[in-house]
N, C-alpha and C positions, 0 to 999 in steps of 0.2 A: 706654675704651669702657664704657658703663654696661650692665649685664646684670641679669637677675632675681636674680643672686647678689651684687649690689652691685659692688664693684670687682674681685672674684675671677671669673675665667673658667675653667671646667673645661678641662683640657688632658690630652691623651693623648700619651705619649712612647713611642717604640719603641726598644728596645735590642736589638742583636745582638752580645752580648759575645763577645770572643775570649779573654779571660783573667779569672781570678778577681778580679783587682784592680779590675775594673769594678763589682763588687758594691756597693761603698760609694756610688758615684754613683747607682745604682738606688735604694738606700734613701733617699738624700738627695732624689731627685726625688719620692718618695712623701711624704716629710716636708714638701716644698714644695706638698703637696696636688695632685700630678699623678698621674693614673692611668698605670701603666706596663705595657707589653706587652713581655715578654722572650722572645726566640727564642734559645735556647742551643744550637741545632743545629750551630753551627760549632765548638763546644768539645768537647774530649775528655770522654767520658761521666762519669768520676769528678770531674773539675774542674767540669763543669756541675752535677752534683748538689750539690757543695760550695757553689757560687755560689747555687743556688736555695735551699738550706737556710739560708744566711746571710741572704739577702734576706727569706725567709719569716719568719725569727726577728725581724729588725729591724722588719718591717712589723707583725708580731703585737704587738711591744712598744709600738707606737704605736696599737694597737687598729684597725689596718687589716685588709684582707681579701686573700686570695689565692685564685686559682682556676687549676687546671691545665686547659689547653685540649687539649693532647695531650702526647706524650712529651717534647717539648722546648720547648713554648710555654706560658707562664704569664702571667697578668695579676695585677697587684698594685694595690690602690687604698687611698687614705686613708680614714679612718672617715667622712668627709663624703660619700663616694660609696657607693651601694648596688650591689653586684654581684648579679646574678640571672642564672642560666643557664637558657635555654629547653631543656628536655630533649626536646622534640618530642612528637608524639602517642603514640608507643610507650611513653613514660614514664608517661602518664596512664592507661594501661590500656584505651584505646579501640580 
C-alpha cells in the first residue's frame, strides 16, 4: 500500500509484558520504526521498573523518545515519530 510515507506505514504496537524478558522485543519493535505502548501493570513493580529502564535506554540509544503516560503506562517512539503531549488548558495558565 502506498502512503505519504512511501512504502513505510506508521504502526502502533501495544505490549502488556508479564516478564522482563519481553523488553528486548519492545526495543526491537521501536528499531523497526514502530511506536510502542507499554502497559507494565501486570508485572511486579521492581521488575516493571527494570523493564522500563532497559527499554528507555535502548530507545534513547537509537535517538528515539519516551513518554510516561501514568505510573505503569509508557509510550516509546522511533526518531521518525514526534511525540507531543497535550497538557490541557491548566498547563497553559488560562
